[in-house]
C-alpha positions as CSV (number, residue, x, y, z in Angstrom):
1,X,-24.3,17.4,5.8
2,X,-21.4,15.4,3.9
3,X,-21.4,11.9,3.4
4,X,-18.9,9.1,4.3
5,X,-18.5,6.2,1.8
6,X,-16.8,3.8,3.2
7,X,-14.9,0.6,1.2
8,X,-14.4,-3.0,2.8
9,X,-13.1,-5.7,0.6
10,X,-16.3,-8.3,0.6
11,X,-15.1,-12.0,2.4
12,X,-12.3,-10.6,4.5
13,X,-11.5,-12.2,7.0
14,X,-15.2,-14.2,6.2
15,X,-18.5,-13.4,5.1
16,X,-20.0,-12.8,8.9
17,X,-17.3,-10.4,9.9
18,X,-17.9,-8.3,6.6
19,X,-21.4,-7.9,7.6
20,X,-20.9,-7.1,11.5
21,X,-18.3,-4.0,10.1
22,X,-20.6,-3.1,7.6
23,X,-23.3,-2.9,10.0
24,X,-20.8,-1.1,12.8
25,X,-19.7,1.6,9.7
26,X,-24.0,2.2,9.4
27,X,-23.9,2.7,13.8
28,X,-20.7,5.4,13.6
29,X,-21.7,7.3,10.6
30,X,-21.1,6.2,7.3
31,X,-23.8,6.7,4.5
32,X,-22.9,4.5,1.8
33,X,-21.2,1.0,1.9
34,X,-19.0,0.0,-1.2
35,X,-18.7,-3.3,-1.0
36,X,-15.5,-5.0,-3.1
37,X,-16.1,-7.9,-4.9
38,X,-12.2,-9.6,-4.6
39,X,-10.4,-9.6,-7.8
40,X,-7.1,-11.3,-8.7
41,X,-5.6,-7.6,-10.6
42,X,-7.0,-4.5,-9.1
43,X,-5.7,-2.0,-11.2
44,X,-6.5,1.0,-9.6
45,X,-6.0,-0.1,-6.0
46,X,-3.4,0.1,-4.0
47,X,-1.0,-2.4,-2.2
48,X,-3.5,-2.4,1.0
49,X,-6.8,-3.1,-0.9
50,X,-5.2,-5.6,-3.2
51,X,-3.8,-7.4,0.1
52,X,-7.0,-7.9,1.3
53,X,-8.3,-8.5,-2.5
54,X,-5.9,-11.4,-2.5
55,X,-6.2,-12.8,1.0
56,X,-9.9,-13.1,0.7
57,X,-9.5,-15.3,-2.8
58,X,-7.2,-17.1,-0.6
59,X,-9.6,-17.6,1.8
60,X,-11.8,-19.4,-0.6
61,X,-14.2,-16.5,-2.0
62,X,-17.2,-17.1,-4.1
63,X,-19.3,-14.6,-5.8
64,X,-22.3,-15.8,-3.8
65,X,-20.8,-14.1,-0.6
66,X,-21.5,-11.1,-2.0
67,X,-25.2,-11.5,-1.8
68,X,-24.6,-13.1,1.6
69,X,-23.2,-10.3,3.0
70,X,-26.1,-7.8,0.7
71,X,-29.1,-9.7,1.9
72,X,-28.1,-8.6,5.4
73,X,-26.9,-5.1,4.8
74,X,-28.7,-3.3,2.3
75,X,-32.2,-2.9,3.9
76,X,-29.7,-0.9,6.7
77,X,-27.4,1.3,4.3
78,X,-27.0,2.0,1.1
79,X,-24.5,-0.6,-0.3
80,X,-22.7,-0.2,-3.6
81,X,-21.1,-3.3,-5.2
82,X,-17.8,-2.1,-6.3
83,X,-15.4,-4.4,-8.8
84,X,-13.6,-4.7,-11.9
85,X,-15.6,-5.4,-14.7
86,X,-14.5,-9.4,-15.8
87,X,-16.6,-11.0,-12.6
88,X,-19.2,-8.8,-14.4
89,X,-18.6,-9.8,-17.5
90,X,-17.9,-13.2,-16.9
91,X,-21.4,-14.2,-15.1
92,X,-23.3,-11.3,-17.2
93,X,-24.1,-7.6,-16.3
94,X,-27.4,-8.6,-16.1
95,X,-27.1,-11.6,-13.9
96,X,-25.8,-9.0,-11.3
97,X,-28.4,-6.7,-11.8
98,X,-30.8,-9.0,-11.3
99,X,-29.6,-9.7,-7.9
100,X,-29.0,-6.1,-7.0
101,X,-32.8,-5.8,-7.3
102,X,-33.1,-8.6,-5.6
103,X,-30.9,-7.4,-2.3
104,X,-32.1,-4.3,-2.7
105,X,-28.8,-3.1,-3.9
106,X,-28.0,0.6,-5.1
107,X,-25.9,0.2,-7.9
108,X,-22.5,-0.7,-9.0
109,X,-19.0,0.9,-9.2
110,X,-16.4,-0.6,-11.6
111,X,-13.6,1.8,-12.0
112,X,-11.5,-0.2,-15.4
113,X,-14.9,0.2,-17.0
114,X,-14.7,3.4,-19.7
115,X,-17.2,6.0,-20.2
116,X,-18.3,4.8,-23.8
117,X,-18.3,1.1,-23.1
118,X,-20.4,1.9,-20.6
119,X,-23.4,3.5,-21.9
120,X,-25.4,0.3,-22.8
121,X,-24.7,-1.4,-19.3
122,X,-25.3,2.5,-17.5
123,X,-29.0,1.8,-20.1
124,X,-29.7,-1.5,-18.6
125,X,-29.1,-0.7,-15.1
126,X,-30.9,2.6,-15.0
127,X,-34.0,0.6,-16.7
128,X,-33.9,-1.8,-13.5
129,X,-33.5,1.5,-11.3
130,X,-30.2,0.9,-10.9
131,X,-27.1,2.9,-10.3
132,X,-24.0,2.9,-12.2
133,X,-21.3,5.4,-10.9
134,X,-19.2,7.6,-13.3
135,X,-16.2,8.4,-12.8
136,X,-14.2,11.7,-13.3
137,X,-10.1,12.1,-13.1
138,X,-8.6,15.3,-13.0
139,X,-6.6,14.6,-16.5
140,X,-10.2,14.8,-17.6
141,X,-11.1,18.2,-20.2
142,X,-14.2,20.2,-19.2
143,X,-15.8,18.7,-22.7
144,X,-15.2,15.6,-21.7
145,X,-17.0,16.0,-17.6
146,X,-20.1,17.7,-19.4
147,X,-20.5,14.1,-21.7
148,X,-19.9,12.2,-18.5
149,X,-21.9,13.9,-15.8
150,X,-24.8,15.5,-17.5
151,X,-26.8,12.2,-17.3
152,X,-25.0,11.2,-13.9
153,X,-27.3,9.0,-11.2
154,X,-26.4,8.2,-7.5
155,X,-23.3,9.8,-7.2
156,X,-20.5,10.9,-9.1
157,X,-16.7,9.2,-8.1
158,X,-14.3,12.4,-8.1
159,X,-10.7,10.8,-8.5
160,X,-8.1,12.7,-6.3
161,X,-5.3,12.0,-8.2
162,X,-4.0,10.4,-11.0
163,X,-2.7,6.9,-9.6
164,X,-3.8,4.1,-7.1
165,X,-6.0,4.3,-3.8
166,X,-4.0,4.7,-0.4
167,X,-1.4,7.3,-1.8
168,X,-0.4,10.2,-0.4
169,X,-0.8,12.6,-3.8
170,X,-2.3,16.1,-4.0
171,X,-4.0,17.8,-6.6
172,X,-5.6,21.2,-6.6
173,X,-9.6,19.9,-7.1
174,X,-11.6,23.0,-6.4
175,X,-11.7,23.8,-11.1
176,X,-12.7,20.6,-11.7
177,X,-15.3,20.5,-9.2
178,X,-16.4,23.9,-10.4
179,X,-16.3,22.5,-13.9
180,X,-18.4,19.3,-12.7
181,X,-21.1,21.1,-10.3
182,X,-21.8,23.5,-13.6
183,X,-22.9,20.4,-15.3
184,X,-25.2,18.4,-12.8
185,X,-26.8,18.5,-9.5
186,X,-25.4,15.0,-8.7
187,X,-23.4,14.6,-5.0
188,X,-19.5,14.4,-6.0
189,X,-18.0,12.4,-3.4
190,X,-13.9,12.2,-3.5
191,X,-11.9,9.2,-3.4
192,X,-8.3,8.2,-3.5
193,X,-6.2,9.0,-0.3
194,X,-9.1,9.6,2.1
195,X,-8.0,9.7,5.5
196,X,-8.3,10.9,9.0
197,X,-5.7,13.5,8.1
198,X,-7.1,14.5,5.1
199,X,-10.6,13.9,4.8
200,X,-11.2,17.9,6.1
201,X,-9.2,19.6,3.2
202,X,-10.1,16.4,0.3
203,X,-14.2,17.4,1.0
204,X,-13.5,21.1,0.3
205,X,-16.4,21.9,-2.1
206,X,-17.7,18.1,-2.6
207,X,-20.4,16.4,-1.2
208,X,-18.9,13.9,0.6
209,X,-16.1,11.0,0.7
210,X,-14.7,7.8,-0.1
211,X,-12.4,5.8,2.4
212,X,-11.3,2.5,1.6
213,X,-7.6,2.1,2.0
214,X,-7.5,3.8,5.6
215,X,-10.4,0.8,6.9
216,X,-8.6,-1.3,4.9
217,X,-5.4,-1.0,6.9
218,X,-7.3,-1.9,10.3
219,X,-8.6,-5.0,8.9
220,X,-5.4,-6.6,7.6
221,X,-3.8,-5.6,11.4
222,X,-3.5,-9.4,12.8
223,X,-2.2,-7.8,16.0
224,X,-5.7,-7.0,16.6
225,X,-9.1,-9.1,17.4
226,X,-12.4,-9.2,15.0
227,X,-13.7,-7.0,18.1
228,X,-10.8,-4.8,18.0
229,X,-10.8,-4.1,14.3
230,X,-14.7,-3.1,14.1
231,X,-14.0,-0.8,17.7
232,X,-11.1,0.9,15.7
233,X,-12.7,1.0,12.6
234,X,-15.6,2.7,14.2
235,X,-13.9,5.3,16.1
236,X,-12.0,6.2,12.4
237,X,-15.3,6.8,10.5
238,X,-17.1,8.8,13.4
239,X,-13.8,10.9,13.1
240,X,-13.4,11.2,9.6
241,X,-17.2,12.1,9.8
242,X,-16.9,14.6,12.2
243,X,-14.0,15.9,10.2
244,X,-15.8,16.5,6.9
245,X,-18.7,18.7,8.7
246,X,-16.8,20.5,10.6
């Protein structure tokens, strides 16, 4: 069965709501939670996730909130911390690694950490039983793909197009998926622009999809109560999970 990775911005609008949302997503069929660490300059993300990041920071988000949320959700569903390298570097990757092990977090997704610069951190994390997710883009050559994926663990994040999250851009990923799978058996999940309408097509040939902006749009809708937001996110997750497995 193809998997659904669901992104939520940690601490938006508050810690308890993040916990409730993550557990509701799990009940609705999500297999992995990508718990976003709010950051002021999320360069790979579009305006939807950027807005949630900025609102979480404005509400006084602190790194410790990630640990509070993970303590409750990681024992229930595989959890990855997704964030930009600055916060991890500032406090120390070894610090976050120790906390991840303490709370049962599976690993890290750091989109602005290049493959070459990630090597020492990848070695550190893998030595602690944690995964640092590798990214593949449509612009990568076969030789670069081979280098990146040959030691991949956890899953590979295949970026659906050159750009930012939440866009409606389209790329033919058939050839790049074939190349990846020639060099590794690690699951390949496609992200960027995955929503209820596009999920089935984007899941073709891969092992799962990563959905972020489609969920965050619901969280940002101030016309909905918290209960309504969770209900709508749950329905969306069920629909996407069903679509990718048709």
